[in-house]
Every structure is written in C-alpha cells, then in structure tokens.
C-alpha positions, 0 to 999 in steps of 0.5 A, a space after each residue: 511636522 514643524 515647531 512653532 518657532 519654525 512656523 513663525 520663521 516661515 511666516 516672516 519669510 513669506 511676508 518678506 517674499 510677498 512684499 518683494 513680489 507684490 507689484 502685479 497686485 492691485 492696491 486693494 489686493 495687496 492691502 488685503 493680503 498684507 493685512 491677513 499675513 500680519 494678523 496671522 503673524 501677530 497671532 502666532 507671536 502672541 501664542 509664542 510670547 510671554 503674554 498669554 495667561 490662564 483665562 477664566 472658564 466657568 467649567 473648571 477651577 483656576 487659580 484666579 477663581 479661588 477664595 482669598 483667605 485673610 491669612 494667605 492672599 493668592 498671587 497671580 500665576 506666571 505666564 505660559 512657557 510651554 506650547 503645543 498642539 494635539 489632535 482630538 485624539 491627543 497626538 502631538 502635532 506641533 510643539 515649541 522648543 520648551 515643550 520638547 526640552 521639558 518633556 524630553 521629546 524628540 522632534 521626530 516623534 511628533 505626529 507619532 507620539 501622544 500626550 497621554 504618554 507624558 501624563 498619568 493614565 487616570 488623569 488623561 482618561 478624565 481629561 480626554 473624556 471632557 475633551 471628546 464629550 458630545 458637549 465638549 466646551 468651546 472655550 478654554 479648559 483650565 486644570 492643574 495636571 501632572 506631567 511625566 518628563 522622559 527620564 525625570 520626576 513628575 511635576 504639577 503644572 497649570 494648564 490651559 487647553 483651547 479648542 481650535 476650529 475649522 471653517 464649519 466650527 468643528 473642533 479639529 485640534 487642541 492648543 495646550 499652554 502650560 506654566 512650567 513653574 506655577 507660583 505656589 498658593 494655599 489654594 492650589 492643593 484645593 484645586 487638585 482635591 476637586 479635580 481628584 474627586 471625579 477619579 474617586 467617584 469612578 473608583 467607587 467612592 460614595 458621593 457623601 465622601 467626596 462632598 465631605 472632602 470639599 467641606 473639610 478642604 474649605 475648613 482646613 485650607 481656607 479657615 472657614 469655621 463651619 461648612 455644610 452641604 444639604 440636598 432636597 429630593 422629592 419623596 426623601 425630604 432634606 438630607 445633610 450630605 456632608 459637613 465640617 467644623 473647626 476643632 474649636 466647635 463641638 458638633 456632636 451635641 449641638 450640630 445634631 440637634 440643630 439639624 433636626 430642626 433645620 431639616 423640617 423648615 421650608 427655608 431650606 427647601 427655598 434655599 436649595 431651589 434658589 437661582 442666586 447666591 445669598 449672603 446673610 449676616 448674623 442679624 439677617 439670619 436670626 431675623 429669617 426663618 432658618 438658622 444656618 448654624 447652631 447658635 452656640 457656634 457664635 458665627 457671623 456671615 453665611 453664604 448660601 450657594 444653591 446647587 441645581 444637581 439633576 432632575 428632582 434633586 437640588 441642594 445648597 452649599 453653606 459656608 459660614 464665617 467667624 468675621 464680617 466682610 469675608 465674602 467679598 466679590 472675589 470669594 463669592 465669585 469663586 464659591 459660585 464657580 465651585 458650586 458649578 463644579 459641585 453641580 457637575 460632580 453631584 450629577 456625575 456621582 448620581 449617574 454613577 450611583 444609578 449605573 452601579 445600582 442598575 448593574 448590581 440589580 442586573 447582576 443579582 437577578 435570577 434571570 440570565 442576562 448577557 451583553 454581546 457585541 453587534 455580532 453576538 459575541 459575549 462581552 458581559 454576563 451576570 452570575 445567573 448566566 454563569 451558573 446556567 452554563 456551568 462556567 466561570 465568567 472569564 471562561 464565557 466572555 469572548 465566546 458567541 451566544 449560541 441562541 443569538 437571533 442572527 436571522 431575525 435581526 438580519 430580516 429586520 435590518 435594511 442591508 444599506 442601513 446599519 442604524 437601529 431605527 428598524 430594529 426592536 426587541 426580538 423575542 424567541 423561545 429556545 432550548 438550553 442544556 443546563 450544567 447538569 445536562 437537563 433540558 431547559 426552556 427559556 424565553 429570550 428577549 434580545 434588545 439593541 443598544 445604540 449610540 447617539 448616532 443610532 448605530 447598534 453598539 451592543 445587544 442585551 439578551 435576557 433569558 427567562 426560565 419557563 421550563 416549569 411553565 412549559 412543563 405544566 402547559 404540556 401536562 395540562 394539554 396531555 391531560 386534556 387529550 389523554 385518558 387518565 387510566 390508560 394514558 391512551 388518546 381520549 375521544 377528543 384526540 381520537 376524533 382529531 386524529 381520525 379527521 387528519 387520517 381521512 384527509 391523508 387517505 383522500 390525498 393518497 388514495 389509500 384505505 382507512 379502517 376504524 376498529 371499535 372494540 368492546 370487552 365481552 366479559 368486563 362487567 363480570 370481571 368488575 362484579 367478581 374481582 372488583 373495580 381495581 382488577 377491572 382497571 388493571 384489565 383495562 390497562 393491560 388491554 391498552 398495552 397489548 393493543 399498542 403492541 399490535 399496531 404500527 406507530 403511525 396508527 392510533 389506539 384510543 379509549 373512548 370510555 368504559 371498556 370501549 377502545 378504538 383503532 385507526 389503521 391508515 395507509 392500507 392498500 387491501 382488505 386482507 391487510 385489515 383482516 390480518 391486523 384484526 386477527 392479530 389484535 384478537 390473538 394478542 388479547 386472548 391470553 388470560 390475565 393472572 391476578 391473585 393466582 387466578 387466570 382471568 380470561 379476556 374476551 373481546 368483540 371487534 367491529 370494523 368500518 372501512 373508508 371509502 366503502 362504508 363511509 367518507 365521514 368520520 362520525 358515520 365511520 365510528 357509528 358503522 364500526 360500533 354497529 359491526 361490533 354489536 354484530 360480532 358480540 351477538 355472534 358469540 363474541 371473541 371475533 371481528 366483524 366487517 360492516 361490509 358483510 362480503 368481506 367477512 366471508 373471504 
C-alpha cells in the first residue's frame, strides 16, 4: 500500500518519463495522454493540498449550516489536514503522513487495520450504517467524529467522507478528510447533540425526549426564546411533542391554555402539511388564523419549518424570536437543513417504536414464537416458547428447532435457486412434549424472512397450541362411533369395520364370521332388578366379550341387549366353532349384585363369508336369523346359519 505522498511522487515521475519517451506517439495521442496525466496529478494535488474544505450536504449538518446567533457569530472552519482512503468495510487502504502521525498508525498496517479501531464503537456503527445503507449518499457526508489516537487522548474533529466510484458508478471506496483542529464555535456542541440523538434512539430513548433536546438546544445554545414541535396524525389529531422556553417565560399557566386552543385550529394542520418554510412577523401572526406563541410572551417573528415525517405523520418545527430580522437567509437555510435531519430522525424513531412495539407484542403473545437461521437453528425465542420447553432463553438459543420442516422446505425450493420466490408458509401439525412431560399438539406455521435481494435470511415459526381443540375433536369423534354405555363400537363403526374386514378377506382368501348375540333373560333382569342393574349387566357382558377375542377382532353393541362380533383371518370352520364355545363359556358365570347371583343366558347366531353371503348387510341379517334359531332351541347356545356346520 502506498501513501498519498508516494503516489503523488510516482505520478510526477511517470509524467517526466512520458515526456522523455513520447517521440513515437502522434501529436494527438501525446496531447491526450499528457492532458490525462496532468488532470490526474492536479486532482491528487488538490486532495493533498490545503484547499479542500467541508462541502455542504443536505443530509448531514456542517458548521457552515448552523444558525448565526446575534451574540456569537460562527467562524469558517480551517482546511482539511488528514486524508485517507478506506474500503467500503472501513479497511484503511491509503493515508497521508499526517494521518499516520496523528493516529499513531504504522504504515505496514495499511490494508489490515480498520478505521473502526480509531473510533468509538457506537459512532462507527452509526456511520457504517449510513455508508452501507442501500440508499447510501452519492455526495459527501459531513460529521463531527471522535478519533481515538493510539496511546493518546480522544479528540473531536470535523470530517468529510466522500464516495469514490468505479466505471459502473458503484461505490468502491471512501475518501476521508479530517480537520485536525476545528475552530471552536458555539454551534459545534449542537452538531454533536443532533448526531447523538440517533444513538439515543437505538438505546431506547423515546422520540419525545430527543425532540425536547433539540428544542432545548435551540433555546439555550442559540438564544431563541420559544421553540416547539407538533405533529399531526390521522386519527390522533395534533399533538405537542416537545417544547422549550427561556427562563423568563412562564409556560405552565399560559402555554397549556395556548396549546389547548391551537391544537384545534386548521392552521396548524396546514402548517404541518406545507412544503416550504414560512416566516411570519408578529403582525402577520395576529392577522392569521393561528397564534404561534402565547400572547403574553411578547415575541416577534416566527419561523415554521414543515416536517414530512413518514406515511400519515406530518409535523412542524416552530422557532420564535424576540427581535425582528433574526431569521435571515443563513439562519433559515440552516433551520431547513435541521428540518431535513429531524425528518430523518423522526422517521427512524417511528420505525424503532414500531419495531419495539412489534417485538413487545410478539414477546408477550401466548403462542410460542421463535426465529431460526436458514438451517433451523434457534436465534430468538419469546417467553412463551421458553415456558413451553421449560428452559431459559440462553439455554435454548443455538439449538436446532426439532420441528423445523426441512423436508417440506426442500421440496418447495429449487436446487439451483436459493431465493425465496418459490417458498411460502409451511403449515404442519406437530406433537410436542411439555415441560411436565405432557403430550401437546401444535399447529406450526413457518414463514421465510428474506433480504432485499430475495435471499432467505431467517425463518419465523409460530406454534399455536391446539391440544384442547384436538382433544375435543377426538372426544366428539369417539362419541359418534362408540356406544356411550359400554364404550364399544356402535352400529356405524361396526358396519365400517365389517366392510373393511370383508375387503381384506377377499384379498387374502380367508374366512370371516359375523356373530349376532342376544341376552335371553335381559327383560327379566330389568323387571326384577331395575334398569341400573340391567346397565351393569350390559357393561359386564361387553368386558367379557372383549376378553374372549383377539385385538384384531371387533366387538360392538348395536342396541339394547344385542351385541355383534367380527372374526377375521380364519382358515377353518372349527376355528369359528371354538371361538363361539369360548364366548358362551365366558358369559355363563352369573353376575353377583347385592348379595345375589344373576345368571346370564345368551344366544349366538353365526354367518360365515363367503359361504353364507358376500354382502355385509346380508351377513348381518343371516346371523340375526341364526341367533333366533338358537334362542328357539332353548337358548344358551350358538347356531351356524349353515346347518351342517352345527352337526360337526
């Protein structure tokens, strides 16, 4: 890396070499190259000389833009003495001798050291934000900055940062010009105040507090007796955001009454929506439809600076003077520049307030919310997520989201395209174990967050607890398909199971049996022992039937004392006969109620697929008819619809 002085010397030598060896060139070529070298040398000399001063930029305040106080005129700043060039990331590429001497920088560090190492961290963060913003200025930026020389005390210097472009007009580097010993002016503390407000906003200061500091700065530093700032927002009306008065003006009794009247006037709304600065004399203010200050203050001129903040929010900065002709062209121009900065500040403050409001809202919602990196690793969670998993937030961050939908997102994205144009919200239903070990059901919605180029930077996952709803749905579904007394499948589920079992029997070529069961003495039990005992008998029969068959078989209660069984996957008729005998024996033992034994008698009818029928309803009817034959034969027995199977 070369210093500016070395580069200047190299250009001068190149010019001499060119003049000595240009005999082979045509006159036009010699003239063109000579002119280019002279222009380049002149530009470098201009940078290295003492003629470059701070240029005015509408985006940042400079000393020449500050208002002229009648008591303390502002002197012009001295010329730049320190020059260096950095990359867009702040790495120092070139520097003159003054730069290296003041900062205590070794030349061998150029290309390896960042200017951030010689500035307070917060100042560099804000300045870097402006330099690297998508809408970064294409003109010089003027600021007062703090430098931290190696081994020396910090000092305030005025600074002009100018972008340097390549042929495609893309910013490739930044030229820095610093004033080593800026001439003191009463305005410089105010420059530093305005610059510090953005840091205060990031630190959590409310916008009203920052605007109050501006008003107080205009009053106490420049001697304006009364300064106020108001905003108008749709749905909220006019609000007095900040104000400041000199010690000689009594605000409490007069200011509050004055504002209650001004806030209702249309003139204030028009002033907030104006596009130009307005200067009003005392007589003009009295003749208008709004009083810009309480009459007891006895002030003279008023300057109104409209503030176009953002969206539906507009405002006005009102500066009052106690003497005429204070707001000359210089002061008006500076206050307009201040207005530009206030617009930027208020827009930034409103965004920050919206972000904080959104963050507070997300952090306080009952749903678990988390933010992951593109690979599903947790980077932020709210309190609800922390409570769900039973871990503190520091314990959670950095771990993977177990329910992250990698497969679904991979299926939606193109392998050669990392943008989010094909991605959308992914909704899934997941099971999650709560901190007490309970099983919970969540609806999870994962949404991609993209940058300005459409690249996925993060994912937001929202987990909504639907356990209660799912439990209710399962309960309702269970009630729809189960008998409320015995909790066995009802007729609806039995018929559905029968169709499924028949389809499986067709595929496998196996037998299927339908048992139709009826209690022979159930009416007598109800008549002699009551319906409660009858219900108890039905529940006992249901439990005994379930123990007599396999888990793959179906036991159902159709109605009253009628039960049905589906036996599937059987190969031989004797297998069916064996199950029927087992069921009969299982139900034979009496039920003891109130010290008395109640006998249970049952008749069973059996229909077999495919011999008796291949249709589900016909099988049920045939089994029902077989049950009545068993009952007519004395009951307490089973009976096949195919009579020859009964004799075997």
